[in-house]
DODOKE-831075 format. One record per residue (C-alpha): residue number from 1; x, y, z. Coordinates in Angstrom, 2 decimals. Example, Ala and Ser with C-alpha at 12.3 -4.5 7.8 and 13.67 -1.06 7.14 Angstrom:
BEGIN
   k    east   north      up
   1   12.30   -4.50    7.80
   2   13.67   -1.06    7.14
END
This chain:
BEGIN
   k    east   north      up
   1  127.80   88.48   99.65
   2  124.42   90.47   99.24
   3  122.26   87.27   99.06
   4  123.58   86.55  102.65
   5  122.57   89.95  104.11
   6  119.33   89.50  103.02
   7  118.76   86.45  104.40
   8  120.33   87.77  107.70
   9  118.14   90.83  107.33
  10  114.78   89.16  106.88
  11  115.82   86.96  109.86
  12  116.37   89.24  112.14
  13  113.12   91.06  110.99
  14  111.19   88.33  111.66
  15  112.60   88.00  115.41
  16  112.21   91.43  115.85
  17  108.25   90.62  114.88
  18  107.87   88.15  117.13
  19  109.49   90.38  119.97
  20  106.97   92.92  119.28
  21  104.17   90.17  119.52
  22  105.61   89.33  123.26
  23  105.67   93.10  124.43
  24  101.90   93.23  123.38
  25  100.74   90.29  125.06
  26  102.35   91.48  128.12
  27  100.57   95.07  127.94
  28   97.48   93.58  127.10
  29   97.70   91.38  130.34
  30   99.09   94.72  132.45
  31   95.77   96.34  131.02
  32   93.88   93.24  132.26
  33   95.46   93.43  135.46
  34   95.07   97.22  136.09
  35   91.48   97.23  135.14
  36   90.75   93.79  137.74
  37   92.58   96.54  140.06
  38   89.92   99.26  139.69
  39   87.03   97.35  139.15
  40   86.04   99.06  136.05
  41   85.93   97.08  133.34
  42   84.07  100.24  130.73
  43   85.03  100.22  127.11
  44   86.86  103.10  127.77
  45   88.97  102.79  130.82
  46   92.05  104.50  131.34
  47   94.62  104.44  133.77
  48   97.76  106.56  134.06
  49  100.96  104.93  132.47
  50  103.64  105.33  135.33
  51  107.25  104.21  134.58
  52  109.63  103.51  137.24
  53  113.27  103.56  136.94
  54  112.59  106.43  134.42
  55  115.03  109.24  134.37
  56  116.38  108.12  131.12
  57  112.92  107.95  129.91
  58  111.62  110.67  130.81
  59  114.76  113.09  129.43
  60  114.83  110.97  125.80
  61  111.18  109.22  124.83
  62  108.78  110.89  127.60
  63  106.71  112.52  124.84
  64  105.71  109.38  123.28
  65  104.85  107.99  126.62
  66  103.21  110.88  127.49
  67  100.68  110.85  124.85
  68  100.00  107.61  125.25
  69   98.95  107.85  128.51
  70   96.38  110.60  127.71
  71   93.78  107.96  125.56
  72   91.57  105.08  126.57
  73   92.90  101.66  127.32
  74   90.71  100.74  123.96
  75   92.47  103.43  121.87
  76   95.77  101.77  122.51
  77   94.49   98.47  122.10
  78   93.44   99.99  118.67
  79   96.47  101.18  118.02
  80   98.62   98.08  118.52
  81   96.26   96.40  116.52
  82   96.78   99.02  113.58
  83  100.27   98.80  113.97
  84  100.66   95.09  114.48
  85   99.07   94.56  111.38
  86  101.50   96.82  109.11
  87  104.50   95.03  110.76
  88  103.63   91.33  110.33
  89  102.00   91.90  106.94
  90  105.04   93.87  105.23
  91  108.74   92.74  105.58
  92  109.67   96.65  105.61
  93  107.21   98.75  107.53
  94  105.51  101.35  105.77
  95  106.83  104.75  106.03
  96  106.80  105.58  109.71
  97  104.07  107.38  111.47
  98  103.75  109.11  115.07
  99  101.92  105.97  116.14
 100  104.41  103.59  115.54
 101  107.12  105.32  117.96
 102  104.34  105.96  120.79
 103  103.33  102.25  120.40
 104  106.58  100.72  120.90
 105  107.82  103.12  123.23
 106  104.68  102.73  125.71
 107  105.36   98.96  125.26
 108  108.69   99.10  126.64
 109  107.75  101.88  129.38
 110  104.89   98.98  130.24
 111  107.64   96.72  130.83
 112  109.79   98.94  132.80
 113  106.95   99.20  135.19
 114  106.10   95.48  135.18
 115  109.74   94.71  136.28
 116  109.84   97.26  138.90
 117  106.31   95.62  140.18
 118  108.44   92.30  140.33
 119  111.24   93.23  142.12
 120  109.16   94.81  144.64
 121  107.00   91.67  145.09
 122  104.06   92.30  142.66
 123  103.36   89.90  140.04
 124  101.10   90.27  137.12
 125  101.58   86.64  136.37
 126  100.65   84.78  139.96
 127  102.32   81.51  138.61
 128  105.94   83.09  137.71
 129  107.39   85.76  139.33
 130  110.50   86.55  136.80
 131  107.43   86.60  133.80
 132  108.05   90.07  132.68
 133  111.70   89.86  133.24
 134  112.04   87.01  131.37
 135  110.12   88.65  128.30
 136  112.72   91.30  128.41
 137  115.66   88.75  128.64
 138  114.48   86.48  125.98
 139  113.83   89.89  123.98
 140  117.39   91.04  124.14
 141  118.88   87.80  123.76
 142  116.39   86.93  120.34
 143  117.97   90.22  118.99
 144  121.33   88.71  119.34
 145  123.43   91.70  121.20
 146  125.14   90.16  124.34
 147  127.04   93.53  124.84
 148  125.54   96.85  123.87
 149  126.80  100.54  122.63
 150  126.61  102.77  125.53
 151  128.44  100.67  128.52
 152  132.01   98.92  129.02
 153  130.40   95.34  129.26
 154  126.72   95.35  129.45
 155  125.91   91.54  129.58
 156  122.62   89.99  130.88
 157  124.67   87.86  132.90
 158  122.98   87.24  136.29
 159  119.93   89.63  135.06
 160  117.52   88.02  137.51
 161  119.47   88.75  140.51
 162  117.12   91.67  141.39
 163  119.18   94.59  140.54
 164  117.05   97.69  139.82
 165  119.98   99.03  138.02
 166  120.83   96.35  135.38
 167  117.25   96.38  135.13
 168  117.00   99.87  133.77
 169  119.71   99.21  131.58
 170  118.77   96.42  130.16
 171  114.79   98.06  129.48
 172  117.08  101.02  128.33
 173  118.48   99.15  125.17
 174  115.60   96.93  124.84
 175  113.71   99.85  123.69
 176  116.74  101.33  121.34
 177  117.26   97.60  119.85
 178  113.03   97.33  119.02
 179  112.95  100.87  117.08
 180  116.27  100.38  115.71
 181  115.45   97.11  114.36
 182  111.57   97.62  114.13
 183  112.38   99.80  110.47
 184  111.16  102.92  111.99
 185  112.39  105.83  113.13
 186  116.41  105.01  112.72
 187  116.90  103.92  109.57
 188  120.25  102.90  108.55
 189  121.78  104.03  105.67
 190  124.75  103.41  103.58
 191  125.21  106.66  102.74
 192  128.16  108.89  104.68
 193  126.68  110.97  107.37
 194  129.20  114.14  106.03
 195  127.93  113.68  102.45
 196  123.99  113.63  103.15
 197  123.32  117.34  102.15
 198  125.55  117.23   99.02
 199  123.62  114.22   98.20
 200  120.07  115.88   98.89
 201  120.99  119.23   97.23
 202  121.15  116.83   93.52
 203  117.37  115.28   94.65
 204  113.97  116.76   93.42
 205  111.44  117.81   95.94
 206  109.69  114.44   96.22
 207  112.81  112.41   96.45
 208  114.14  114.46   99.35
 209  110.73  113.96  100.92
 210  111.14  110.57  100.93
 211  114.46  110.56  101.83
 212  113.86  112.16  104.81
 213  111.42  110.09  105.99
 214  113.78  106.88  105.26
 215  116.54  108.34  107.34
 216  114.01  109.66  110.37
 217  114.19  113.53  109.48
 218  110.64  113.73  110.43
 219  108.17  116.99  110.69
 220  107.91  118.49  114.18
 221  104.27  116.76  114.31
 222  105.98  113.13  113.96
 223  105.11  112.77  117.98
 224  101.39  113.70  117.67
 225   99.82  110.43  118.34
 226   96.34  111.30  119.79
 227   94.51  111.97  116.23
 228   95.45  108.26  114.98
 229   94.36  106.74  118.48
 230   91.06  108.83  118.77
 231   88.97  106.67  116.52
 232   88.55  103.25  118.31
 233   85.39  103.00  120.64
 234   84.80   99.06  120.81
 235   87.29   97.59  123.22
 236   86.16   94.12  122.82
 237   86.12   94.11  119.10
 238   89.81   95.79  118.82
 239   91.01   93.01  122.00
 240   89.77   90.21  120.39
 241   91.28   91.06  116.63
 242   94.79   91.86  118.28
 243   94.95   88.76  120.51
 244   93.65   86.47  117.70
 245   96.18   88.32  115.01
 246   99.44   87.95  117.58
 247   98.43   84.48  118.24
 248   98.20   83.34  114.87
 249  101.56   85.04  114.12
 250  103.33   83.49  116.61
 251  102.01   79.96  115.62
 252  102.72   80.22  111.88
 253  105.68   83.16  111.29
 254  106.32   83.26  107.60
 255  103.20   81.29  106.93
 256  101.39   84.38  108.26
 257   98.52   85.43  105.84
 258   96.11   88.53  107.16
 259   93.62   87.57  104.68
 260   92.79   84.34  107.10
 261   92.15   86.65  110.29
 262   88.76   86.86  109.33
 263   88.21   83.24  108.93
 264   90.25   82.21  111.87
 265   88.14   84.45  114.34
 266   84.65   82.95  112.73
 267   85.52   79.12  113.78
 268   83.31   77.94  116.41
 269   84.38   77.65  119.93
 270   82.11   77.80  122.85
 271   82.96   79.45  125.98
 272   80.94   80.58  128.81
 273   83.54   82.62  130.30
 274   83.10   86.21  130.20
 275   85.07   88.46  127.33
 276   88.74   88.75  129.25
 277   92.40   88.86  127.93
 278   92.73   85.25  129.27
 279   89.46   83.93  127.97
 280   90.26   85.33  124.18
 281   93.28   83.95  124.49
 282   91.74   80.71  125.11
 283   89.75   81.01  122.16
 284   92.37   82.72  119.84
 285   94.85   79.09  120.37
 286   91.96   76.90  119.89
 287   91.17   78.36  116.92
 288   94.60   78.86  115.42
 289   95.11   74.80  116.31
 290   92.03   74.01  114.31
 291   92.77   76.36  111.49
 292   96.52   75.27  110.84
 293   95.69   71.36  111.10
 294   92.75   71.96  109.01
 295   95.08   73.33  106.24
 296   98.32   71.89  106.65
 297  100.09   75.08  107.68
 298  103.43   74.58  108.97
 299  103.94   75.81  112.59
 300  107.08   78.22  113.72
 301  108.53   75.64  116.59
 302  110.54   78.40  118.39
 303  107.50   81.00  119.11
 304  104.88   77.89  119.28
 305  106.72   76.41  122.24
 306  107.74   79.76  124.11
 307  104.13   80.13  123.88
 308  102.88   77.00  125.13
 309  105.44   75.71  127.23
 310  107.20   78.92  128.61
 311  104.80   81.78  128.76
 312  101.48   80.04  128.92
 313  101.26   76.38  130.04
 314   97.63   75.92  130.52
 315   96.79   76.75  126.64
 316   98.16   73.23  125.55
 317   94.97   71.61  126.29
 318   93.15   73.97  124.32
 319   95.19   74.18  121.08
 320   95.29   70.51  121.21
 321   91.90   70.32  121.59
 322   91.69   72.44  118.60
 323   93.93   70.29  116.61
 324   91.98   67.30  117.32
 325   88.43   68.61  116.12
 326   90.10   69.75  112.91
 327   91.93   66.26  112.68
 328   88.67   64.51  113.43
 329   86.35   66.17  110.08
END
């Protein structure tokens, strides 16, 4: 029974990482779109993260998002690169920091913002008016929850009907699920809540501190995210690395090896397109296709198919070209 539970936990953790990858890709698309709208491509460009459908958000998670509003887009990208690095390498996240909570709170806030735009007819993906909503729908479905605590019978049935209230509820529960399954801030415990204090009384100081972190009893400075995100200055470098990291994970899943990332990024790829989110995505897909073919790495079919057939079908030729070039060696 314990073995079965461990396998389920591993599978859920695996799927939750896929959700995080999808959310980060969506956030990067938003940043690029936002910069294009303002005509400002400077390294430290930052715009306010306005979130609609946010009455609940402001009451329960506003401080996290507010900290993230005050840093540049480059710093946000750098923060996500660091968080993704931690989450994709280890089965269980390291001790949580404010960086984890602020990053994923901001990701879901961005999703809220994009869904509201779609409902009003402003689409981040001009070829798919349901793009952001599909991310939310698929993420909730992947997490395996049909009904959610807190409502009588909240389900995803008919969610693309354009009801802002239902989408607000969906995104609210997506935020809770991503945080709960992400192994930071809301860790579950087998200890009965009524017996926690008695249990802690029998611990030494070191054990107590570690247990506090595990349960989410975190210090007052937990949400002070700014010191963590002020160190990134080169937007091009962190954007390229993050995109390659996510694409690599999406294609290989359990075969992900962080030690291979530098090798993947050094695979030659000629492009005359300026360094944008889309051009870096093209390069990443080509290089990952080349790398996994050259190394004989097994693909993660589920996420690869989502990426190439549902989300970014225009990238399929570049992926096939990468595989073809590697096979001809």
